C-alpha positions as CSV (number, residue, x, y, z in Angstrom):
1,M,149.6,-11.2,92.4
2,K,145.8,-11.4,92.2
3,K,144.5,-13.8,89.5
4,E,141.9,-12.5,87.1
5,R,138.5,-14.2,87.3
6,I,137.1,-15.3,83.9
7,T,133.3,-14.9,83.7
8,L,130.8,-15.9,81.0
9,N,130.2,-12.2,80.3
10,K,133.9,-11.6,79.6
11,L,134.0,-14.8,77.3
12,L,131.0,-13.5,75.3
13,Y,132.9,-10.3,74.6
14,N,136.1,-12.2,73.6
15,N,136.3,-12.3,69.8
16,R,138.6,-15.3,69.7
17,F,136.3,-17.3,72.0
18,I,133.2,-16.3,69.9
19,L,135.0,-17.4,66.7
20,F,136.0,-20.8,68.1
21,F,132.6,-21.4,69.6
22,S,130.8,-20.5,66.3
23,I,132.9,-23.0,64.4
24,I,132.2,-25.8,66.8
25,L,128.5,-25.0,66.9
26,S,128.3,-24.8,63.1
27,F,129.9,-28.2,62.8
28,L,127.6,-29.8,65.3
29,I,124.5,-28.3,63.6
30,W,125.8,-29.6,60.2
31,L,126.4,-33.0,61.7
32,V,122.9,-33.2,63.1
33,V,121.3,-32.1,59.9
34,A,123.5,-34.5,57.8
35,I,122.5,-37.4,60.0
36,E,118.9,-36.6,60.7
37,F,117.8,-34.9,57.6
38,S,120.0,-36.4,54.9
39,P,118.0,-37.7,52.0
40,E,117.8,-41.4,51.3
41,V,119.8,-42.6,48.2
42,E,120.0,-45.8,46.2
43,R,123.3,-47.5,45.6
44,V,124.4,-50.8,43.9
45,V,127.2,-52.7,45.7
46,E,128.8,-54.8,42.9
47,S,130.6,-58.2,42.9
48,V,129.6,-59.5,46.3
49,P,131.0,-63.1,46.6
50,V,128.6,-66.0,47.1
51,K,129.5,-68.7,49.7
52,I,128.2,-72.2,48.9
53,D,127.3,-73.8,52.3
54,L,127.9,-77.5,51.9
55,S,125.2,-79.2,54.1
56,N,125.5,-82.5,55.9
57,S,123.3,-84.1,53.2
58,V,125.8,-83.2,50.5
59,K,128.7,-84.7,52.5
60,T,126.6,-87.8,53.3
61,F,126.2,-88.6,49.6
62,N,129.9,-87.9,48.9
63,L,129.0,-85.2,46.5
64,Q,131.4,-82.5,45.3
65,I,131.1,-79.4,43.3
66,F,132.4,-79.4,39.7
67,G,132.7,-76.6,37.3
68,E,132.1,-72.9,38.3
69,Q,132.2,-72.2,42.0
70,D,133.1,-68.5,42.2
71,F,129.8,-66.7,41.9
72,T,129.1,-63.0,42.7
73,V,126.0,-60.9,42.8
74,D,125.2,-57.1,42.8
75,I,123.1,-55.8,45.7
76,T,120.9,-52.7,45.6
77,V,120.5,-50.9,48.9
78,V,118.5,-47.7,50.0
79,G,119.5,-45.7,53.0
80,K,121.0,-42.4,54.3
81,R,123.8,-41.1,52.2
82,Y,126.3,-41.4,55.0
83,A,125.3,-45.1,55.6
84,V,125.5,-46.3,52.0
85,S,128.4,-44.3,50.6
86,S,131.3,-46.2,49.1
87,S,133.5,-45.3,52.2
88,A,130.9,-46.7,54.6
89,L,129.6,-49.8,52.7
90,S,131.4,-52.4,50.6
91,A,131.0,-56.0,49.4
92,D,132.6,-57.3,52.7
93,D,129.6,-55.9,54.6
94,F,127.2,-58.6,53.2
95,S,126.8,-62.3,53.7
96,V,125.5,-64.1,50.6
97,T,124.9,-67.8,51.1
98,A,123.8,-70.6,48.7
99,K,121.9,-73.2,50.6
100,T,122.4,-76.9,49.7
101,N,120.0,-78.5,52.2
102,Y,117.9,-80.2,49.5
103,V,120.8,-81.5,47.4
104,D,120.8,-85.3,47.5
105,S,121.7,-86.5,44.0
106,A,124.2,-85.9,41.2
107,G,123.5,-83.3,38.5
108,K,122.9,-79.6,38.1
109,Q,121.1,-78.1,41.1
110,T,119.4,-74.7,41.5
111,L,120.4,-73.1,44.8
112,Q,118.5,-70.3,46.5
113,L,120.6,-67.3,47.7
114,E,120.2,-65.8,51.2
115,V,121.4,-62.2,51.4
116,V,121.8,-60.4,54.8
117,P,123.9,-57.6,56.2
118,K,126.7,-58.9,58.4
119,L,125.8,-56.2,61.0
120,K,122.3,-56.5,62.5
121,S,122.3,-52.8,63.2
122,A,122.8,-51.9,59.5
123,D,121.0,-48.6,58.8
124,Y,119.9,-49.4,55.2
125,E,117.5,-51.6,53.4
126,I,118.3,-54.3,50.7
127,T,115.9,-53.7,47.9
128,N,117.2,-55.9,45.1
129,V,119.7,-58.7,44.4
130,S,120.9,-59.3,40.8
131,E,120.5,-63.1,41.2
132,E,118.1,-65.0,43.4
133,Y,119.4,-68.4,42.4
134,I,122.6,-70.0,41.1
135,E,123.1,-73.3,39.2
136,V,125.8,-75.6,40.6
137,Y,126.9,-79.1,39.3
138,F,127.2,-81.8,42.0
139,D,128.6,-85.3,41.5
140,I,130.8,-88.0,43.0
141,F,134.5,-87.8,42.3
142,K,135.8,-90.6,40.1
143,E,139.2,-91.4,38.4
144,G,140.0,-93.7,35.5
145,E,142.9,-94.7,33.2
146,F,142.4,-94.5,29.5
147,T,144.4,-95.5,26.4
148,L,145.4,-92.5,24.2
149,V,144.4,-92.4,20.5
150,P,146.6,-90.0,18.4
151,E,144.7,-87.8,16.0
152,I,147.0,-85.7,13.8
153,E,145.8,-83.2,11.2
154,Y,148.4,-82.8,8.4
155,P,148.6,-80.2,5.6
156,E,148.1,-81.4,2.1
157,K,151.8,-81.9,1.6
158,A,153.0,-82.9,5.1
159,V,156.3,-84.4,3.9
160,P,158.0,-83.3,0.7
161,D,159.5,-85.7,-1.9
162,G,162.8,-87.2,-0.8
163,Y,161.7,-87.6,2.8
164,F,160.1,-90.3,4.8
165,K,157.6,-90.0,7.7
166,D,157.6,-92.8,10.3
167,K,154.9,-93.7,12.7
168,E,154.0,-91.1,15.3
169,V,155.2,-91.7,18.9
170,L,153.2,-90.7,22.0
171,S,155.1,-89.6,25.1
172,A,152.6,-91.6,27.1
173,K,150.3,-94.5,26.1
174,T,147.6,-93.8,28.8
175,V,146.3,-90.9,30.8
176,T,144.4,-90.6,34.0
177,V,141.1,-88.7,33.7
178,S,139.3,-87.5,36.8
179,G,136.1,-85.6,37.5
180,P,132.4,-86.3,38.1
181,A,131.5,-89.9,37.9
182,T,128.6,-89.3,35.5
183,E,131.0,-87.8,32.9
184,I,133.8,-90.3,33.5
185,N,131.3,-93.1,32.8
186,K,130.4,-91.6,29.4
187,I,134.0,-91.6,28.0
188,K,134.4,-93.7,24.9
189,Q,137.7,-92.4,23.7
190,V,140.5,-90.1,24.8
191,S,142.3,-88.4,21.9
192,A,145.7,-86.8,21.7
193,I,145.1,-84.1,19.1
194,V,147.9,-82.3,17.2
195,K,147.6,-79.9,14.2
196,V,150.6,-79.7,11.9
197,D,150.5,-76.5,10.0
198,K,153.6,-76.7,7.9
199,T,155.7,-79.1,5.8
200,L,158.1,-81.3,7.9
201,T,161.7,-82.1,6.8
202,A,162.9,-83.2,10.3
203,T,161.6,-85.0,13.3
204,K,159.5,-82.7,15.5
205,T,157.7,-82.9,18.8
206,F,154.3,-81.3,19.3
207,K,152.3,-80.7,22.5
208,A,149.0,-82.6,22.2
209,E,145.6,-81.4,23.3
210,I,144.0,-84.2,25.3
211,V,140.2,-84.5,24.6
212,P,138.0,-87.1,26.2
213,T,134.8,-87.7,24.2
214,G,131.6,-89.6,24.7
215,E,129.5,-91.6,22.3
216,F,129.4,-90.2,18.7
217,G,132.1,-87.7,19.7
218,S,130.0,-85.8,22.3
219,T,131.6,-83.2,24.5
220,L,132.2,-84.0,28.2
221,R,132.6,-81.5,31.0
222,Y,134.5,-80.8,34.2
223,L,137.2,-83.3,33.5
224,T,140.9,-83.1,34.5
225,I,143.8,-84.9,32.7
226,N,146.7,-86.3,34.8
227,S,145.7,-83.9,37.7
228,G,146.6,-81.1,35.3
229,N,150.3,-81.6,35.8
230,D,151.8,-83.6,33.0
231,D,151.9,-82.5,29.3
232,I,151.4,-85.2,26.7
233,S,153.4,-84.8,23.4
234,I,153.5,-86.5,20.0
235,T,156.8,-86.9,18.2
236,I,156.6,-87.2,14.4
237,P,159.8,-88.8,13.0
238,V,160.8,-87.5,9.6
239,Y,164.0,-88.7,7.8
240,K,165.9,-88.0,4.6
241,L,165.8,-90.7,2.0
242,A,169.2,-91.9,0.7
243,E,170.8,-94.7,-1.3
244,L,173.8,-96.1,0.6
245,P,176.3,-99.0,0.3
246,V,175.9,-101.5,3.1
247,T,178.4,-103.2,5.3
248,V,178.7,-105.4,8.5
249,S,181.0,-105.3,11.6
250,F,182.6,-108.1,13.6
251,K,183.2,-108.7,17.3
252,N,185.5,-111.1,19.2
253,I,188.1,-110.8,16.3
254,P,191.4,-112.7,16.8
255,A,194.5,-110.5,16.7
256,F,195.6,-112.0,13.3
257,Y,192.5,-110.8,11.5
258,L,192.8,-107.3,12.9
259,T,195.4,-106.6,10.3
260,Q,194.1,-109.0,7.7
261,P,190.3,-108.6,7.7
262,L,188.1,-111.3,6.2
263,E,186.6,-110.8,2.8
264,F,182.8,-110.6,2.7
265,T,180.1,-109.4,0.4
266,C,176.6,-107.9,1.1
267,T,173.6,-108.6,-1.0
268,P,172.3,-106.2,-2.1
269,T,175.3,-104.0,-2.0
270,N,173.2,-100.9,-1.7
271,G,170.0,-100.1,0.1
272,S,167.3,-97.4,0.3
273,F,167.3,-95.9,3.8
274,A,165.6,-93.1,5.8
275,I,168.2,-91.3,7.9
276,N,168.3,-88.3,10.2
277,E,169.4,-85.6,7.8
278,D,171.8,-84.1,10.3
279,T,174.0,-87.3,10.4
280,L,173.6,-88.3,6.8
281,G,176.8,-86.5,5.7
282,E,178.9,-88.5,8.2
283,I,177.9,-91.9,6.7
284,E,179.9,-93.5,3.9
285,K,178.5,-97.0,4.4
286,L,175.6,-98.1,6.6
287,N,176.3,-100.9,9.1
288,I,173.4,-103.3,8.8
289,G,174.5,-105.7,11.6
290,M,177.2,-107.4,13.7
291,I,178.7,-110.9,13.2
292,D,180.3,-112.8,16.1
293,F,183.6,-114.2,14.9
294,S,183.2,-117.3,17.1
295,E,180.2,-118.3,15.0
296,L,182.2,-118.6,11.8
297,K,183.0,-122.0,10.3
298,A,185.4,-123.0,7.6
299,G,184.1,-122.1,4.1
300,I,181.4,-119.8,3.1
301,N,179.1,-118.5,5.9
302,N,175.7,-116.8,5.2
303,F,174.0,-114.5,7.5
304,I,170.6,-112.8,7.1
305,F,169.8,-109.5,8.8
306,S,166.3,-108.1,9.3
307,A,165.7,-104.6,8.1
308,D,163.7,-103.9,11.3
309,D,166.9,-104.6,13.4
310,I,169.0,-101.9,11.8
311,S,169.5,-99.3,14.5
312,D,171.0,-96.4,12.5
313,A,168.4,-96.0,9.8
314,K,165.0,-97.1,8.7
């Protein structure tokens, strides 16, 4: 069978070929026009991250950055529409660097920003940057231990009549404060602050806000308490007031006296006590102390118990 020879003349009279060729040619013409004759447009690329380049001079002086470190800028570019569209250009296509070459001392430093495209062949022009400089705080790291001072703000009637508030108890006596040496050296007091907003009728524990302050109560910056891990709390003991008869207990009692207890009297026979309200109903007499039977002598024995040694009440 003889094969049919396809010539250019025949292709030009083939409707399908002409349709396909026209589509391809139209696309190529559109592409050339879009690339070569596309108008230039302006676009703002937002939230481009700033990298702080720590130079050797900063490291030599043992300086660190404190406070804000995550800076961003908005970059305005002008170029062909296809080159600066959101699908072609993003924040990742820029390099924004803050230079620290001239940082050689503690304090707030102004750093100049250098903005360049990551690709040297970028087909657009950077016309504006929202920020030309950033301010960064540098200092030497320091850590110190400080005694906590409780500061509690009570309502006008913190404890109602018939109740007793004992001395507040801190969960820790000291805290470790770390941060820039300049600020650490200014610390005059570290306060554990609690605000009580209601009347108390029982013992309650509050999470304290730890606030280091300088001279005359000045505010300090960039400080971290206990590496940010441990919460400090203040417990405010509150007890119910009650009048109760008092008694004593004995130890090392001979078997004979187990069935025939010794006679004794307590003076005074009753006392005013502050007791946890939850256990008050279980107490008929309050034990004010213990007597060792081996210490007793013939006749009348007198023992004195300190109120501060009573463990079950105040």
